[in-house]
GUPATI-66883 format. One record per residue: residue number from 1; x, y, z negated of N, C-alpha, C in turn. Coordinates in steps of 0.001 Angstrom, whole numbers, plus 500000, padded with zeros to 6 digits. Each point is the difference from the previous one (the first is absolute). Last residue first. Example, Ala and Ser with C-alpha at 12.3 -4.5 7.8 and 13.67 -1.06 7.14 Angstrom:
# residues 2
2,512850,497750,492920,500820,501190,499940,499230,501090,499270
1,500290,494280,500070,499110,501190,500000,500900,501200,500000
# end
This chain:
# residues 120
120,328204,613027,326431,499375,499235,498777,500772,499707,498780
119,501518,501711,504557,499299,501059,499114,499160,499440,498768
118,502126,497163,503387,500994,500639,499159,499365,501030,499186
117,497349,497680,502943,500437,499056,498965,500900,500645,499151
116,498409,502521,503568,498859,499795,498970,500506,499127,499010
115,502822,500552,503657,499872,501178,499048,498954,499996,499049
114,500496,496397,503034,501277,500089,499204,499862,501302,498973
113,496830,499508,503461,499715,498945,498895,501151,500011,498933
112,500549,502751,503901,498892,500557,498965,499670,499033,499001
111,503058,498612,503370,500616,501049,499154,498981,500563,498983
110,498657,496772,503097,500677,499209,498912,500619,501329,499248
109,497609,501379,503692,499105,499354,498996,500774,499376,498848
108,502475,501943,503647,499216,501070,499148,499113,499352,499021
107,501977,497148,503010,501130,500369,499117,499265,501286,499101
106,497594,498151,503440,499908,498826,498795,501104,500570,499005
105,499318,502645,503841,498840,500006,499048,500116,498989,498934
104,503369,500060,503219,500125,501399,499378,498707,499971,498983
103,500063,496431,503089,501038,499755,498979,500187,501329,499229
102,497044,500200,503379,499257,499229,499039,501127,499556,498902
101,501425,502542,503796,499018,500801,499148,499446,499240,499006
100,502677,497513,503129,500869,501039,499210,499079,500749,498994
99,498082,497203,502982,500436,499300,499071,500732,500857,499147
98,496140,502387,502724,501471,499258,500103,500390,499203,498865
97,494718,500859,500998,501066,500854,499565,501316,499028,500304
96,495118,498765,500201,500364,501066,501152,501129,500751,499372
95,497857,496174,497718,499532,501396,499647,500313,500950,501032
94,501160,495365,500326,498564,500053,499624,499489,501336,499881
93,504629,499178,500982,499143,499752,501162,498522,500177,499723
92,503125,500629,496490,500079,500949,501032,499081,499676,501144
91,500578,496691,496888,499189,501111,499377,499884,501065,501176
90,502919,496435,500971,498633,499673,500140,499019,501234,499490
89,504621,500500,499631,499594,500096,501358,498418,499596,500155
88,501992,499689,495652,499830,501461,500398,499619,500042,501579
87,498797,495427,497375,501290,500842,500371,499687,501295,500433
86,496922,497285,496387,500249,500089,501568,501339,500824,500240
85,498232,498848,495435,499564,498958,500784,500329,500120,501510
84,500978,503277,496659,500633,498813,499530,499691,498744,500923
83,498143,504235,500710,501318,500429,500041,500758,498590,499710
82,495166,501451,499910,500523,498965,500754,501559,499812,500135
81,497304,503143,497404,499376,498929,499763,500499,498733,500977
80,501651,504575,500731,500165,499747,498488,499571,498395,499708
79,498847,501922,504245,501450,499641,499896,500307,499640,498570
78,495699,501747,500547,500157,498650,500812,501446,499527,499860
77,499046,504210,498203,499587,499051,499180,500038,498776,500758
76,501309,503484,502287,500950,499754,498935,499282,498935,499013
75,497219,501483,503577,501330,499267,500391,500960,499530,499026
74,496165,502648,498750,499699,498624,500363,501240,499201,500498
73,500635,504638,499302,499882,499173,498710,499753,498802,500254
72,499939,502587,503614,501440,499809,499529,500030,499188,498699
71,495706,499713,503320,500625,500988,499187,501441,499510,499625
70,497822,497955,504433,499891,500004,498641,500711,501073,499303
69,500059,499376,504712,498761,499814,499707,499806,500181,498441
68,503871,502120,503559,499687,499370,498711,498385,499821,499767
67,501593,502321,503904,500417,498578,500044,499663,499295,498661
66,496645,503967,501405,501505,499880,499679,500186,498545,499997
65,496620,502818,503085,500028,498774,498862,501402,499889,499718
64,496934,504254,502132,501341,499276,499937,499888,498922,498835
63,496329,503366,502892,500305,499281,498907,501313,499184,500191
62,496921,504494,501816,501031,499349,500128,500451,499031,498998
61,494888,502058,501454,501299,500095,499079,501052,499185,500404
60,495396,500145,502015,500788,501406,500037,501269,500260,499014
59,496610,496111,498677,500173,500635,501377,500532,501449,499888
58,499007,496349,496615,501361,500692,500173,499952,500686,501303
57,495894,497739,498281,500838,500600,498733,501162,500865,500524
56,497480,497624,503263,499076,500832,499246,500692,500894,498806
55,502436,496540,502447,499605,501133,500842,499270,501077,499165
54,500581,495815,498044,501334,500750,499999,499641,501354,500748
53,496469,497073,499916,500003,500513,498640,501439,500812,499985
52,499079,497390,503919,498943,501279,499916,500323,500725,498547
51,502550,496167,500863,500366,501154,500782,499060,501056,499879
50,498836,495989,497949,501014,500768,499315,500690,501104,500894
49,496541,497434,501681,499594,500757,498850,501058,500671,499379
48,501121,497147,503758,499329,501251,500311,499537,500814,498819
47,504175,496589,499685,498798,499923,500314,499203,501571,500189
46,504834,498402,499017,499157,500143,498724,498462,499851,500444
45,503899,499635,503107,500495,499509,498905,498912,499922,498882
44,499191,501788,504398,500427,498477,500148,500333,499525,498542
43,498724,504562,500118,498866,498875,500383,500383,498709,500150
42,503507,503092,499433,499260,499801,498696,498803,499137,500167
41,502325,501441,503831,500780,498970,499114,499527,499721,498796
40,497924,503154,502783,500040,498797,500586,500754,498984,499235
39,500202,504423,498741,498576,499499,499510,499920,498586,500664
38,503635,502955,500997,500252,499048,498852,498747,499381,499517
37,499500,502023,504750,501211,500006,499121,499960,498924,498798
36,495296,500478,502057,501165,500695,500458,501090,499840,498928
35,495421,496697,501298,500818,501044,499240,501050,500508,500438
34,497702,496622,502355,499275,501099,500005,500536,501156,499032
33,501534,495395,500237,500674,500803,501011,499167,501302,500232
32,498583,496479,496978,501046,500937,499364,500585,500886,501063
31,495084,497920,499942,501067,499900,500811,501211,500940,499472
30,495189,499850,498902,500872,499366,499091,501374,499732,500549
29,496361,504172,501149,500530,498707,500330,500909,499236,499096
28,496455,503840,498379,501343,500029,500779,500146,498498,500231
27,496279,503742,497673,500230,498552,500602,501180,500112,500875
26,497696,503066,495727,500950,500115,501157,500132,498459,500392
25,496630,503291,496709,500426,498870,500447,500809,499965,501279
24,499267,503478,495590,499863,499810,501669,500434,498619,500162
23,500305,501953,495547,498476,499931,500343,499922,499847,501676
22,504408,500140,498091,499362,501220,499654,498460,499972,500605
21,502129,495987,501663,500816,501013,499441,499317,501368,499925
20,499471,494423,501226,499209,501138,499497,500867,500936,499338
19,500382,495959,504045,500568,500614,498944,499018,501265,499559
18,499948,495217,502882,499221,501173,499781,500820,500518,498671
17,501571,496725,504467,500069,500139,498438,499153,501376,499889
16,500328,495724,504127,500058,501468,499646,500119,500161,498371
15,499795,495697,502365,500720,501061,501034,500065,501263,499583
14,499627,494926,497057,499275,501258,500643,500900,500826,500718
13,501566,496258,497566,498903,499493,500928,499247,500925,500633
12,503805,499684,496558,500288,500595,501247,498966,499500,501184
11,500569,499176,494985,500277,498931,501003,500087,500600,501419
10,498623,502265,495709,501606,500112,500364,500297,498795,500912
9,495250,502788,499966,500690,498944,499247,501376,500146,500378
8,496647,504333,500074,500425,498862,500715,500664,498927,499050
7,498923,505030,499411,498701,499178,500256,500361,498740,500725
6,502958,503818,496993,499773,499395,501237,498776,499011,499934
5,501995,504978,497626,499726,498505,499830,499876,499341,501328
4,501290,504926,496773,500088,499331,501349,499712,498533,499911
3,498074,504060,496758,501059,499373,500253,500125,499084,501453
2,496439,503007,497945,501296,500758,500066,501309,499301,500274
1,494193,500205,501216,501102,499297,499402,501289,500622,500089
# end
């Protein structure tokens, strides 16, 4: 088998987990304390099967997670669709931007709409 998987239920009733990595069965304890470093936190958050998949796919690499989850275009689209219904501070909190940055984006959106209107 080529993918990682687990042979347990999610109700934490079993004491060990069987993983299949590159046709090799690996049994490990279900206890998150058995994992090292970041894998311990991931096991607590996501479960054993997800940790095995992450380890299998990314082992040996340094992975950095950016602060921004969504693309810039998605954030601008959210702001544009909510700028009349929500305050800039509320939008900023929802998308992880400062109120000032949200106001700048709203200003840019309004200018683009005005330029499209004027060019017609």
